[in-house]
Phi, psi and omega in degrees: 000317177298322178295322176296317178298318180297318179296319177299317179298315180297318179295321178295316177299318180297320179295316180296316179298318181295319179294321180292320178297320179296319182282309184197124180287324180297318179297320180296318180294330178282325188276325188296320178298319179296319183294314182285333174294321178293331177287325181285344180287338181261114181286142179257113181287153177292138184237118179242107186295340184267001180284322182210149179273343180274145178295144180271101183296326178296317179295320179296320179297320179297316179297320180296315179296319179295323179294319178296317178298320180296319178295319178296320178295322179294316178299316179298318179296321179295316179297316179296322178293321177298315179298319180295316179297320180296317178296317179297318180294319178296320179297316179296318179297322177297316179296321179295318179296318178297317178297320178296320177296318177298317180295320179297318178297314180295322181295316179296320178297318179294324178296321177296316179297319179296320178297320177297318181295319180296318178298318179296322178296317179297317181294320179294322177295319176295321178294321177299319177298318179296317180295322176299320178295321179294321178298317176295322178295329177290332181294325182293308178295332177294319176297319179297317180297314179297320178298317180296318179296320179292321180294322180290342175286349179276001176292165178296149182305323181293336180253007183269060179258157178280100181257191182298324181294317178297320178296317179292323176296320178295317176300316180299316180297313180297318180297315181293320179295316178296317180298318180294320178296318179295318180293324176295321175295322178296322178299318178298319178296319180295317179299318179295319179295321177297320178297316179296318178296320180294319178298315178296322178298320177297319178295319179294321177299318177297318179296320179293322177298318179295321180290325175296317177296322178295319177298319179297318179295318179297317178297321179293321179294328181294321182266005183285141172223188184293333179284330182260015184296321182253041178294137182296345180294332181298332179288345181270356182293146179290125182296327178295319179294316178298324177292319180289333176295334179275352179286174180292135177300327178296320177296320178298314179294325179298321178296314180298313180296323179296315178297318179295319179295316179296323178296318179294320178296314180295325176296316178296317178298318180297315179296318178297318179296318179298318179298316179296318182293318178300314179296320179294321178297313179298315181296316182296310181296322179295316180294317180296314179297320180295317180293320177298319179295319179298315179297319179296318178296320177297320174302314180299317178295319180295319177299318178297317178297317180295318178298317179297314179296318179296320179296318178297318178296320179294320176296317179296323178295320176299318178296319180295316179297319178296319178294321178296317178297318178296319179296322178295319179295316178298320179295319178298316178298322180293321177296318177298318179295321178298317178297318180295316179295323176296323177297314176299324179294317178299318179297314181296318178296322178296316178299319181295321180292318179296319180297319178296318180295317180296322180292327180289330180278314186240103184284351182282346181286154181281154179267005181298315180299327180292320179296318179297318179296320177298317179297320179296316180298319179299312179298319180295318177297317178297318180293318178296320178299315178298317180293325176293320175297320178295322178296319177297314178298323178296322178295320176298316179297321178297320178296320176296319178296323178295316177298318178297320178298315179298317179297316179296316179298323178294317179292323177296322177296318179296314180296322179295319179295313179296319179296319179297315181298312182293323178293320178296315179296319181299314178294321179295316179294324180299317178293318180292326180296322178295315178295322177295317179298319178296321180294317179294323176297318178296322180296315182281348177277351182290000000 
C-alpha cells in the first residue's frame, strides 16, 4: 500500500512537472526547489510492518498532515502557474498586438507606395500613347518634305539649283528624322520604366499578401485558447508565411524597407523621365513647327522672287517684241525708200543717156547738164548703197531680237514652271501644316 502511495505521489509530481514545463520552464525552475524543500521539511519515519500488528496512529497522522501540506502546496503551485501563464499570455498578446501594429503600419505604407506606382504606370502609359502620336505626327511632315524635294527636282535643269528653299527642306528633313529617332528611343525608355514599375508592383502585392496573412495569423493567435488550439483553420495557413514568421524581424523589416525604398526610387525615376519627355516633346514640336514655318516663309520669298523675275522678263519681252516690230517697220520703210531711190536713179540714168545722145547729135550744146546728171546718179547710188547696208544691218538686228525673244520666252517658261511647282507645294504645305498643328494640339491636350 505504501508503495502504491509512493507511485501515486511520483506520478502526480511528474504530471505537475510536465504541466509546469509546458507552460513555463522558468516558473518550474522557481517552483520545484520550494516544493521539494517543503517535502524535505517533513521527516518520514521508518516503517516496519513486522514490529506490530496494530496501526501506528502517529505515523498515519504524520502521513495525513504531509498529504494536506502536499495538497496545499499543489494548489499554491497551480495558482502560481495560472498567474504565470496568464502573465506570459498577456505578454505574448502585447507583443503580438505590437507586431500587428507594426505590420499594419508597414502595410499602409506599402499600399501608399503601390498606389503611387500604379498612378505612375497609368501616367507613363498615357505618355507613351502621346509620344506614339507625336512619332506618327512626325511621319506626316516628313512625307510632305520628301514630296516637296522630289517635286522641286522636276524643275528645268537650268533652274534646278540648290537654293535657299532646298537648304531649308534638307534641314527640315534631317530635323524630323532625328526627332523621330529620339522619340522612338524615348518610347523604349518609357516601356522599360513601365516594366520595372510593373515588376515592383507585383513584388509589393506579394509582400502585401504575406502581410495580410500575417495579420490574420496574429489575430487568430490573439483569440486562440486551449479549445481552439487544434482548430482546422491552422492547416490552411501558408507554409511560406509561417516560415517567414520564424525569420528574423530585422530581415522582415529589411524586405519592407527595401520594397518601399525601391518604390520611392522608381517613382522618382518615373517622374524624372516624365519631366524629360514632356520637355523633349515641347522642344521637338517647337523646333519642327519653327523649321516648317521657316521653310514655308522661304517658299513664299522664293515664289515672290520668281514672280518678280518672271514679271521683269515678261516686260523685257514686251520691249523686245515692240522693238522688233519697230525694226521691222523701219526696215519696210527702208526698202520702200530704196525702191524710190532706185526709181530716181533710173530716171537720172535715163536723162543722162538722153543727154549723151543729144550731145552726140548737137555738139553745140553745153556739157553742164551731163555733169549734174552724173553727180545726181552718183549720189543716188551712194544713197542706195547706204540704205541697202542699213537694211542688211536691220535684218541682223531683227535676228538678234528674235534670238533674245526666244531666250526670254525660254526663261519665262522656266520661271513659270518653277513658279507653278513652288505655288502648288506652298498650298500643299499650308494645308498639311494646319493638320499637323491640329494633331500636335490634340497630342498636348491628352
